N, C-alpha and C positions, 0 to 999 in steps of 0.2 A: 760828204761822199755818199753816193747812192749805193744801196744794196740791191741784189736781184729781187724782182717782184715775185708775187705768188703765182701768177700765170705767165706763160711765155708770150713774148711779143711776136705776132704772126708776121710782122713786116721786117723782123730782124734778120740779118744775114748770118746763117749758121756756119759759114765758111771762114768767118773772121777769127783771128786768134783769141783763145779763151783768156780772160783776165780775172784776177782774184779781187773781189770787192771786199772792203774793210768797213767795219763800223766806225762811224764818225764820233770822236770824243768831244763832248761839249766842254769838258773842263779837266784839267790835270791838277789835282790837289798836291800840295807839297809831300814829297816822299818822307815817310816816317817809319822807323823800325817797329815791326809788330811781331808777336810770338809766331813761331813757325810750327806747322803740323803737316804731316804727310797726307797726300790724297786730295789736295785742292786742285781745282781746274786752272791750268795756266793758259791753255789755248784750245780752240775747237775749230776744225776746218771741215767744211761741207762741200760735197760735189754731187749735183743732181739730186738733192734731197728736198723734197716737198717743193716750195716755191723758189728755192735757191739753186741756181746753176753752179755757182761757186761763191763760197763765203769763208772768210777766216776772221775769227775774233780772238784777240789776245787780252789777257787780264793781268793787270799790274798787281800781282799778289804780294810783292815785296813791300809796297807802300799802302795798299788798300785791301780791305776784306769785305766791303759792302759794294755790290755792283747792281746798278739799275739799268735795265735795257728797255728803252721806250720807243714809241713809234706808233703811227696810225694803224688802224686795223688793216690787215692785208700786207703789212710790211715784213712779216716773217719772224716776229718775236717768238711766238710759241714754237716755231720750228726748231729754234736753238735748244729750247728746253726738251723737246721730244728727241732731238739728236743726242743730247747728253745721255738720256736714259737708254735709248736703243743702241747707241754707239758703245756703251759699256756692257752690252749683252742683255738689256732688258727686253721684256715682251712688248709687242706692238700695241697691245690693248692698254698698256699703262699710260700711254700718251693721249688716249681718247681721240685719236685722229684717224684711226684705221684699225681693221681687224687683222690685217696681214702686212708683211713687209712691203709687198708690191704697191700697197696704197701710199707708201712714203717715197716712192721713186718719182722724180719730176717728169711730168708729161712732156712729150715732144723732144726728148733728148736726141742729139744728132747721131750718136752711135747706138749700139744695142742698149736697151734699158738697164742701167747699172747705177747704183748710188754708193757713195763712199763717205764714211765719217771717220775723222782722225781727232782723238782727244789726247791732250798732253796733261799729265798729272805731276804734281810735285812729289819728290821723294826725299825731302829734307825735314829735319825737325823730329818731333815726337812721332812714334810709330813708323819710322822709316824702315825700309827693307834693305838689308845689307847686300843682297844678291843683285840689286839693280843700281843704276847710276843715279845722278841728281834728278833726272826727269824720266818719266815712264810714259810711253805712247801706246794707246790702245786704238787699233785701226780695224774697222769693220767695213767690209765690202759685201753688198748683197744685190741680187737680181731677183726677178719674180720667182725663181725656183731654187736658188742657192744662196748661201751665206757663209763667208769666211772671216777668220780673225787673224790678227797679227799683234803680238805683244813685243814692243821694242824698248830698249834701254838706251839712254843717252848719258854717256860718261866722258867728260872732257871734250864735249862737242862732237863726239863720235857716236853715230847711231848704229845699234846692233839689234838684230832680230833675235828675241829670246825664245819665243814659242808661238805656235799657231793653234794651240788647243784651248778651247773655251774654259775647260776646268782650271787651267793655270790662271786665266783672267779672273774667274770666280774666286779662286783662292786668294789672289792679290786684293780683290775688293773686300773680302772678309777681313783681311789683315788691316786694311785702311779703315774699315768700319763703314763702308758705303753700302747702303741698303736700297737696292733697285726696286724692290717690291713693297717698300713701306710707303704708302700713299701720303703720309703726313709730311714727308720730306720732298715729295713731288706734287705740289699743289698746282695742278693744271687749272685752266680757267673753268672747265666743267666741274672739277671738284670744288673749287672755291665757290662757284655759284650754288652747287648742290649743298655744300656745307652751310652756306648762309641761309638757304631756304628750308633746310631740314635739320634744324638744331634741336631735335628731340632728345630727351635723356638717353634713349637707347642708342641713337646715332652717335651722341657724344661719347658714350662708353665704348661703342664699336671703334671710334677713332682712337680712343685711348689704348685699347687692347691691340689694335693694329700697329700703333706706334711703338708700344713697349714689347709686343710679342708674348704677353703673359698667357694668352689662350693657347699658343703653340706649346709653351712650357707645360700648361695644365694638361693638354691632350697627350703630351709625351709622358707625363706621370700616369695618366689613365692607361695608355698603352703599356707602360712599364708594369703597372699593377696586373694587367691581364697576362703579360708575359711571365710575371712572377707566379701567378696561379698555374699557368701551364708548366712552368719549371717545377713547381711543387708537385703537380700531378705526375710529371715525368720522373721526379725523384721517387715518388711512391712506387711507380712501376719498376724503377731500377732496384728499389729495395726488394720488391717481389722477385725480380729476376735474380738478385743475389741470393735470396733465400732458397729459390729453386735450385741454384747451383750448389748451395750448401747441402740441400736434401739429396741431390744427385751424388754429391761427393760422399756423403754418409752411406748412401745405399751401395755405391761402388766400392767403398772401403770395406763394408761388411761382406760383400760378395768376394772381394779380393782376399780378405782374411779367411773366408770359408774355403776358397780354392787352395790357398796355401796350406790350410789345415788338412784338406783332402790329400794333397800331395804328400804331406808328412805321414798321414795315415796309410797311404799306399806303401810308402817306404817301410813304415812299421809293420804292415801286413806281410811284406816280403821277408823282413827280418824274422817275424814270428814263424813263417813257414819254414825258413831255414833252420830255426831252432827246433821246430817240430820234427824235422827230419832226423835230428840227432837225439831226440828224447828216448827212442827205443834203445839206442846204444848206451845212453846215460843210465837208463834203468837197468840194463844188463850189467854195466860196470858196477853200479851200486849193489846189485845182487851178488856179484862176484866178490866185491870188497867185503860185503857183509858176511858172506860165507867164509871168506879167508880170515876175517877178524875173529869170527866164531871158532874157527879151527885153531887159530893161534891161541885164542883165549883158553880153549880146552887144554891145549898142550901146556900152557903156562900153569894152569891150575893143577894139572897132573904133576908137574915138576915141583910145584910148591906144596903139594899136599903133605909131604913129610915135615916141612918147616912150619906150616901154619899151626899145627897143634901146639908145639912148644911156644911159639910166639903168642898164641892166644892165652896160654896159661900165664905167661909173664905179664901180658897186658891185663889180665883179670886181677892179678895181685896188685899191680900199680893202681888200677882203678879203685880197689878197695881202700887203699891208703888215701887217695885223693878225696873219696867220698867222706871219710871220717873228718878230714881237715875242713871240708866245706860245711859239714854239719855244725862244727864248732863255730865257724865264722857266722853262719846264719843265726845261731842262738844268740851270739853277742850283739849282732846288728838289730835283731828283733827287740832286745832289751832297751837299746838306745832309742829305738823308734817309739816304744811305749812311753818312755820317759818324756820324749819330745812331744808326744801327743797330749800328755797330761799338762805340760807347760802351755801348749797352745790353748787348751780348754780354759786354764786359769787366766791367760791374757785375754781370751775372748770375753770371759765374764767381766774382767776389769774394764774392757773397752765398752761393753754394754752398760756397765755402771756409769762410766764417764759420759756416755751419750745421754743416759737418763738424766744425769745431773745437768748437762748442758740444756736439755729440753726443759727441765724444770726451771732453770735460770731464765731462759728466754720467755717462758710462760709468765714468770713473776714480773719480768721487765714489761711485757706487753700489758699485763693487768694494771701495773702502775701507770703505764702510758694512757690506757683507756680511762683510768681513774682521774688522771690529770686533765684529759680532754673533757670529762664530765664536769669536773670542778670549774674549768674555764667556761664551759657552756653555761653552768648555773650562774656564775658571776655575771656573764654578759646578759643573761635573761633578767637577773635581778636588777642590774643597772638600768636596763630598758624599762622595767616595771617602775623603778623609782622615778625615772623621768616622766612616765605617763601619769603616775599618781600626783607628782608635783604640778604637772600641767592641769590635770583635772581638779586639783585642789583649789585652783584659782576660780573655777566655775561653781557657782552655787546652784544646787538642784533642790527644787521645792517639792513638797508632797503632791501638789497639783500636777506637776510635770510627770512624776513617776506614775500617777494614776492614769494620766493621758497616754503614756507609753504602753501601759499594760492593756488598756483598751484597744490601742492600735494593733498590738500583737494579736489579740483575739480576732480583730477584723481581718487582718492579713491571713490568719489560718482559715477563716471561712472562705475568703476569696480564692485562695490556693486550692482548697478542696473542690470548689465549683469548677475552677478552670481545669483541674486534672480530670474531672469527670467528662467535661466537654472534649478535652484532648483525646481521651480514650475512644469516645464516639467517632471523632474525626479519623483516628488511626484505623479503626475498623472500616470506615467508609473508604479511606485511601487504599486499603488492601483490596477491597472489592473492585475499585476503579482500576487498579494496577492489573488485576487479573483480566478484566475486560479489555484493557489496552493491549496486553500481550496477545490475547486471542485475536483481536482485530489486526494487529501488526503481522502475525503469522499468516492470517488469511490473505492480507494484501500482498505479502511477499510471494505466497504460492500463486496467486492470480497474476502477479507481475511476471513470474517465470513462464506461466502458461501463455500470457500475452506475447512474450518474446518468441516462444515456440511457434505461435500462430503467424507472427510477422515473418519469421524465417521460412516457414512452410510456404507462405504466399510468395515470398521473394524467389524461392526455388522454382515454384510452379510457373511464375511469370518468366523467369529466365529460360525455363524449358520451352515455353511457348515462343519466346523471341528467337531462341536458337532453331526451333523447328521451322518457323517462318523463314529465317535466313537460309537454312539448309535447303528449303524448297527452291530457292533461287540459285544457290551455288553451294558446292561442298565446303567452300571456304567459310561459309556462314557459321559453322560449328565453333569457330574461334571468336565469334562476336559479330555484331551487326556492322561494325566499321572496318573489319579486317579486309573485306573484299575491296573497299575503297583504298586502303593502304597499299595493297598489292598492286592495284592498277596505277596508283600514283607513282610507285617506285618504277614500274615498267615504263610509264610514259616519260619519266624524268631520269632515265638511266644514264643519260649523258652528263648529268650533274655530279655523278659519283666516279671516283677512281675505280672502285670495284663495287658493283651493285650489291646492296645488302641482301641477305638471305633470310627468309622467314615466311610465315611463322615456323618455329622449330618443330612443333607438333605435326605439321604438314609433311615432314620428311621422315616421320617415325611410324613404324608398323610393328605391332605386338604379334609374335608368332602364335602364341596360344591364348585363346579367348579367356581362360580362367585367370590369367595374370593381368588382364587389361586394367582392372581397378587398381591393383598394386602399383603398376608402372605409372598410371596417371597420377596417383598420389605422390609418387617419387618425383615426377616431372612437373607437378602442379605450378611451380613458380616460373617455369621456363617454356611451357607449351605455346604461349603467345609471343614469346620473345623473338627478336631479330638478331642476326649476327652481322657486325660491321667490320670491315677490314682495317680501318684506321679511325683516328679521332676526327679528322676532317669530314669523312663520310658520315660519322655519327652526328656531327653538328648539322650537316646538310640535311640528313634524314629528319632530325628533330625539327628544324626550321621549316622544312617542306610540309610536315604534318600540321604544325601550329598555324601556318599560313592558311590551311584549309580547315581550321577549327577542329582538329582531331587530336585527342590526347595520345601522345607517343607511347608505344608499348615499351617493355623492358628491352634494352640493347646490351649485347655482349660484344666487346671489342676484342677481336682475335685476328691475328695476321692470317690471311687466307693462304692455303697451301694445297698441294695436290696429293700429299701423303698423309695417311692416317697414323695417329699415334700408336706406338707399340705398347700394349697393356699387359702382355703375358706375365711379366715379372711381378705385377701388382694384383694378379687375379688369385682367387682361392683355388682349392683343389678342383680337379677336372670333374668330379662327380656332383658338384654343387650347382644349383641353378642361380644365375646372377642376372641382373638387368641387362648387362651387355650381351649375354648369351641368349636372351629371350626377345631381343628386338632386332629389327632391320632398319638401318639408317641409310637412306639413299644418297645423302650428300656428305662429302668428306669433311667439310668445315663445320657442319652441324654435329657430326660425330665428335670431332675434336673439341668443340665447345662443350658438349655434354660431359666428356671426359675431364675437361678442365674444371668445369663448374660443379659437377655432382659426383665425380669419380665413380661412374656407373659400373666400372669393372669390379668394385669392391662392395657392391650392394647386393645382398642375397634376396631371393624370392622364395618364401616358404608357404606351405599349405595350411599349417595349423598354428593357431596363436599359442597354445600351451607348449607345443614343441619349440616354437620360436623363443618363448620365455626361457625354457630350460637350456636351449643351445647357447643363446647369446649371453646368459647370465653366469654360466659355469665355465665352460671351455669353448669360447667362440673360435671358429676356424681361422687359420692364419690368413691375413689380408682381408678379413671380413670386417668392415667398419660398421655397417648397420644392415638391417633387413626389413622388408615389407612383406606382410602376409596377404593372402588372397582376399581377406576381409578389409584390407586397407590400413591395418595397424602398422605402426612404425616401432622398431626395436633397435635401441642403441647398444652396441656390443660393449661389454665390460673390458676396460684396459687400465693401464697405469695412469693414463692422462685424463680419463673420463669415467664416470660411474655408469652402471647399467641403468637403462630407462626403457619404459614401455608406454607407448601412447596409442590409445584406442582411436579408431577412425570415427570422426564425428560427422562425416558427410552422409547425407541421406542415401539409402540404398537405391531408391528409384530416381536419383538425381541424374543430370545430364553428364554423359561421358564423352570426352572429345576423341579419345583414341578407340572407341568402340566401333567395330565394323558391322555389328548385327543389331545394335540398338535402334529402335524406331519409335515414333510417337504417333498416337491417334489424336488428331486435333480435337475431336469432340471430347475424348477422355481428358485431355489436358484442360480444355475449357471447363469441363465439369469439376476437375480438380481445383481450378482457380476459383470457381464459384463456391465450392465447399470451404476452401481456405478463407475466402473473403467473409463468408457467413460466420465461420468460427472466429475470425478476427473481430468481427462486429460484436459477437457475444462476449468474447474475452475483454474487449474494451469496456463494454457496459458493466460486466461483473467487476472489473478492476476499479471502475469509477465508483460503483456502489461501495465496494470494500474500502476504497480510499476515503470515501465520505464517513463511513463508520469509524475508521481509524482516527480521522481528524476529530470527530465528535468525542470519541473516547479519550483522545489525548487532551482535548480542551477540558473535559470534565475532570480528568486526573490532575491536570495543572491547577485547576481551581481549588480542588480539595487539598492539594499539597500546599498551596499558598495559605489557605485557611488554617491548616495544621501548623505551619511554621509561625503564623501570626499568634495562634493560641499558645504554642511553646514559648514564644518570646514574651507573651503576657505573663505566663507562669514564672519565667525567669525574672522578669521585672519585679513581680510581687515578692519573690523570694529575696531579692536584693534589698528591697525596702524593709522586709521583715528582719533580715540580718542587721541592717543598720539600726533599726529600732532596738533589737536585742542588745547590741553593743552599747547604745546610749543608756538603756536601763541598767545594764551590768555596771557601767561606770558610775551611774548615780548611786547604786547600792554600795559600791566599793568605797565611795567617798565618806560614808559614815564610819567614824572611828579611824580615819585615815592617818592621823598623827601617830597613834600607837603602832599601827601596822608599818608605817614608814620607818620608825625607829627599829622595829624588829628586823625588817628587811636589811637595813644598813648594818645591824649587828651580824646578821648572817653573812653578808658580803665580807665583813672583816674576818669572820671565822674561816670562810672559804679561802680567802687570800693567804691566811696563815697556813692552812692545810695545803695550799698549792705549793708553798715554799718547802714544806716537809716532804711532799710527794716527789718534788724535783730532786731533792737530796737522796731519797730512797732509790729513785730511778738511776742516778749516777752510780750508786753502790751496786745495784743489780746489773748494770751494764758492765762494771768492772768484773763482777762475778762471772758473767757470760764469757768475757774474754779469757779469764783464767780457765774455765771449763773447756773452751775451744782449744787452748794450748795443750791441756791434758789429753784431750781426744786425739789430737795430732800425734802426740808422743805414744799413746797406746796403740794407735793404728800402725805406726812405724815398727814398734816392737812385735806386733802380731804378724806383720809382713815378714820380718826377719825369721821368726819362729816357723812360719809356714814354709819358707824357702828351705830351712833346715830339715823340716819334716818331709818335704818332697824329695830332697836328696837322699834321705835315709830309706824312703820307700823304694826309690829307684835302685838303691844298693841292695836291699833285701830281695827285690824282684830278680836282679841280675844273679845274685848268689843262688837263689832257689832254682833258677833256670839252669844254671851251670850244674848244680847237684842233680837235677832231674836228668840232664843229658848223660852225666856219668853213670847214673843208675841204669838208664836204658842201654847204654853202651856195654855195660857189664853183662846185662842179661843177654844182649845180642851175641856177645863173645861165647857165652856158655852154650847157646843154641847152635852156633856155628861149629863148635868143637864136637857136639853130639852128632851133627849131621855130616861131618867131614867124610867119614868112611863111605856112606851111601853116595855122597857126591862124587867121589873118585870113581866108583863103579859106573855111575851114570855117565860121567865124562868120557870114559873109555869107549863106551858104546856110541856116544855122540860123535866122537872123533872119526870113527869109521864112516858114519853116515855123511858127515860133512865133506869128507874127502871125495865121495862119489858125487855129491851135488856140485862140488867145485869143478869137477871135470866137465859136467854138462853145461854149466854156465859159461865156461871159457869158449866152448863151441858156439854158443849163442852170441857171445861178444863179437867174434869174427864175422858172423853172418850179418848182424846189424851194422857193423862198421862199413862193410861193403855197400849195403843199401843206402846208408847216409851219404856216401861220396857221390851217389848219383843225383843229388839235389843241388847241383851247382847253379842251376837256373835262378835260384833265389838269392837275394842280397844278404851277405853276412853282416851281422851287427858289428859296429866298430869296436866294441869292448870285448869281443870274442876273437879267438884265433881259429885257424883251420888246420887240424881238427880242434874243437873247443876243449877247454878245461871243463870236464863234466861237473865239477863242483860249482861252477858259475852259472850253469843252466838253471832256469826257474822251474817252478812246479808245473807239472803237465796240465793239471786241471785249470789253473789260472791262465796258462798260455792258451788253451783251447777257448776259454770264455772270452778272453781279450780278442782272440782271432775272430770269433763270431761277431762280437760287438763292432769291431772296426770294419769288417766286411759288410755288415748291415748299413753302417753309416755311409760307406762309399757307394753302395748300391742306391741308397736313398738320394744322395747328391746327384748321381749320374742320371736318375730318373727325372729330376727336376729340370724345368725349362729355362732356368736363369742363364743369362749370357755370362761367360767367363770374362773377368776384367784383368787386363795385364797391368804390370807395374808402371809402364810408360803412360798408359791411359789414365791410371789413377793419379800419377804425378802431374800430368797435364791438367786434369780437373782440379787438383789441389792448387796448382799455380793460378789457374783461372779464377778460383774462388778467392784466393788471397788478393789477386789483382783487382777483382771486383769490389772486395771490401775496402781496399785502399782508395779506389775511385769513389766509392760511396762516401767514405769519410771526407774526402776532398770536396765532393759535391755538397755535402751537408755544411761544411765550413763556408764554402762560397755562397750557398743559399742564405745562410744565417747572416753573413756579412752584407750581402746584397740587400736583404730584407731590412736590416738595420739602417743601411745607408739610404734606401728609398724612404723609409719612415722619417728619418731625420730631414731629408731634402723636402719632403712634403710639408713638414712643419715650417721649415725655413721659407718655403715658397709662400705659404700663407702670410708669414710675417713680412716678407719683402713686398708682396703685393699690397698689403695694407700700407706699408711705408711709402710705396710709390704713389698711392692715392693721396696720402697726407702731403707728400712733397709737391705733387701737382697742385693741390688746393692751396698750399702755402705760397707757391710761386705765383699762382693766379691772383690771389689776394694782393701780393706784393706789386704785380704789374698794374693792377687797377688803380693804384694810388697815383699813377702818372697824371690822371685826369680827375683826381680827387673822387674817384668812384670808390664805393665800399661794397664788398661782396665776398662770397665764398662758394666753394663747390661742396656738394654732398655726394660722395662716391659710395655707391652701394654695390659691392661685388656679388651679393646674393641675388639682388634684383637685376643686376647688370645695367645700371642706369647711373648717369651723372646729372645732377640737378644744379643749374646755375642760378644763383640769387644775387642781384646787383641793385645798388642804390646809386643813381647818377649824382655827380657833383660838378663843381666848377673846374676850370683848367688849373694846372699846377706845373711845376718844373719837372726836371728829370733827374733829380738828385738820387732817386732810388736806384738808378743804374750804377751809381758809384757805391753800392752796398750800404747805403744809408736808408733809414726808414722814415715815413711820414706819420706823424702822430695825429690821432683823432681824439675827439672828446670822449667818444664811447667806442673803443676798439672792439669790444665784444658784443655790442648791442646789435641785434639782428631783427629787431621788431619792424623796421621800416624797409627791409629788403624785399625785392619783388623778382619774379622770374622774368624771362626774356619777352613775354607777351606784352609787358607794360613799357618796353623801351621803344624809342624811336629807331628809324632805320640806321642812322649813323651810330647811335649808342649801341645798337645791337651788333653792328659790324665791328665797332671798336672792342666790344666784349669778346667777340669771336676771335679777333686778332690776338687779344691777351691769352685766350685759351690755347690757340695754336702755338704761340711763342712758349707758353708753359710746357706744352707737349714737346716742343723742340728741345727744351733743356733737359727733359727726362732721359733722352737717348743721345749718345755722342755719335756724330758723323762729321766728316770734313766739310761738307757744303750742303746747303739747303736751297730749294727753289720754290718760288711762288709766282703764279701768273694771274694778272688782272684781278688783284685783291681789292682794288679801290673803285671798282666800277659802280658800286651801289652807295658810295659815300658822297656827301656834299663837300664843298671846298673846306669848310671848317673842320669836319671830322676827318677828311682825307689828310689834311695837314697834321692833325693830331696823331693819326695812325702812322704816317710817314715818319714823324719825329720819334714815335715809339720804336719803330723797326730800325731806324738809323742809329739811334742811341743804344739800342740793345746790341746791334751788330758791332758798332765801333768801340763801345765802352765795356760792355759786359762780356762779350765773346770776341775779342780782337783776334784770336787765333783761328776762328772759324770763318768760312766763306759763305756769303749770302748772295743769292741771285734773285732779283725781283724784276718782274716783267709787267709793264703797264702801258696802256694806250694814251695816257694823259701826260701833260707837260711835266718836265723834271727840272726846269730852270732854277727853282729854289734850292736844289740840292747840289748845284755845281760848285759851291764854295765850301762844302762840308769836308772836314778832314776824313781820310781813310775811305772816302766814297768815290767811286768811278762811275761815270754816267755815259751810257751809249745811246745813240738814237738811230733807229732803223728808218730808212726812207724807201718809198716805193721807187720802182725802176723809172717810171715816167713822171715822177713828182716834179 
């Protein structure tokens, strides 16, 4: 049966009915059950697509999984492969036949140009989708300007439209595992040809990464790492935001508590004023009560005057009797006390005696212990001496040797004397060299400092000259030679930014008084050339723009732009102090806000004198004053609980360039002269430093040489002394050996005597130890007796003291009674007179009480204290002086608070801020947990990615080696992920069977030998094509997909190699992957494949063939 040709027949009649052409089957192999998998192509129907006016191809996927579509060139084979990709939603460029969809519409269509592709996919077996029927139809219709989709489901023979959205079709393809953009599964004839011609290592690796998608995974991890860094940055900003909320809450809480305290103090003040209204009444009442009590007391005394005398007489007699009794008791107790004192003295002497006995016993025990240790030490020494004598006894010493030893000793003494003399001379020379070295080092250090000062002076002068030249061109030049370029670049590329960066900051700042210019410039030194950016994206754009023009970016401050300036009143010092904020003018709102954020300029003082600044900031710094700068440029850190006081002198040159100065100017000739002087001074300093350095190195070398000679001499002295001591010991042993037998017997007898004495001393030690324990027990008993006696003595002393006190009281009381009796008459006369006076005073006070009471009732405007009634109990009113002092103190605090400019915080605002802070902290903890978990997950996935990528390379190489055995080829792949290359090494062989496709292996004599392997350059065309086919098949197995396509894969093969490649592909498809679908397109004959199982062959024919 003929299929539609590539070009339309001009003589054909377009009015005749359209017929559907079918592919002609050359052979139908016997049906056989094969594993099922969803997503295989059941049928494809084309209409006006490329050379086909109408075509329908059906694939017997129930019995076959390998499909060959053949036909001569121009028969439309490749159009079917292009229709498969485009019909499922692929891009037009994937088919290498056109750059747009209109290139795929058949020319000369009878109706409006329109093409239609309908593809039927299976939905049974593995990976089937339950929401669709047994078959799924994807239908795509497109014109030169439009493209539409339909997704249909066939269930029980009934066709239903499920969706017309492309994203539903894309989601279905993902579930089936169909990869439209993976070129390794859509091997068009151009790709096959390019692949065969450009089998370079980098191209092979590119095919590998395209097939597996590992580059996409790697890029995803890179983007994920960048996102993690951005998340980390945002997390830090959120931490700063949370801390700022915390600070605001703390400040608001303090203001709220102060406001509550002021309200309470106002209430206390009103209550104090109410109390003060009643104080005169209270004082009058007290005066009246006092007078009344005095009057009543006088009356009572007068009434009792007659009775007092007799009562006092009786009392006097009773007191005399009590005094006599107490005197007797005191006498008795004093006797007991004296007796107890004597007992205490006796027991104290006994205790001292016991302690002395104990001390003597311990001393005796310690003496015996030391004696025992001495005896044991003597025994050990004698035993060692016996051993030495017995050893030396075996050696015979002749008179000649002793004479030789004495001569050697004399020679050693002479050498040592000479060496010591030489050592003394060397030490004196070393001292002289050391003094010279120290002098040279000090001179070099001084000249090095001078050299640095000259370099700094030259740098300042040149900077001054550069700034002066730049300022001659533009005022912006005072910020540096590149600042004008930066500003112009920002202006020219303003459209790249969401909000154009603002800067430099110093360009928007003006100092009001000239004398503070240096202080303000030192305070702003880090930010004068900085720019302010609205967001992070603008910051990155700004940095990239400058780097593209080879300009080093200045400091950037990222701060959200706003039209309102920050309120700084609550953080400023008192109004009379000069601050940076009060001494500058900032013309730009966002620059102002950036300075407040970064430097807190509202809390920086400006002072005229360094000494005054030291005194002020070190002792009692003003409130809200964090630091200060003086007119000389010195910086002073205020003393606080969190940081110590510090003073830093200005090190900038007085004649240096000042950015903020309005009056500073430079004479170019003077600046040039200054540079010349600085260069001349620098040259001299370098020359002097080089000479001093040379002198220092020479002195150091001489000192090192003398030191080495001295150490060598000291070592020689020590060596001679060692030889002398060795000789002395040999001579001593030789002399000792004379009469050694007699001495050895005496020493052994001494050892025996010492051992006997050792046993005796140990027995005495045990006796002394027992004596010590007995003395310790006696001491404890004596101490307890002494404590008991002392307690009894203390009790008696307390008793005597009590009795004597009571007796003294009785004596005093008796004398007092006698005095009172004598004065009684005079007292009565005096009381009578006083009675009349008190009566008159009492009448006057009562009038005053009524007057003050009426005045107190007029103070109802003040609040009455809750603990007082109206009128109050005068006994509960406080002292007048304390009330007035407290009133003045509270009034002063209230006035001070009302004069302050702090905003009053309400309870609702405070609670809202607290809630916001808690919520922010909770979110911060949650963000921290998420970030940590995400970071750990990304790290784990990156490690896993590296492992899996290596395994995929090893799996590809293993499968490639396995496939080569079909033709008895031997080879391997070298996959380098670092170099991004795949090297193919192959050794051709003879033909072989296909048992490897049944999971069996072919054995070689040397399976690991790779000495004879060669790369692709040494292979013939057929061998090269076969090797490439093995590589493509290996790539196919690394990724799962329902079907694969390959077009004109055999055009470069001779008949021999083509047959081998066909056998490889057919056996691979039908035996190793029976559940997958393979579509092969070829212009050559396929008659040899018509009898193969699970293979279906189609032949395309030209229209006019």
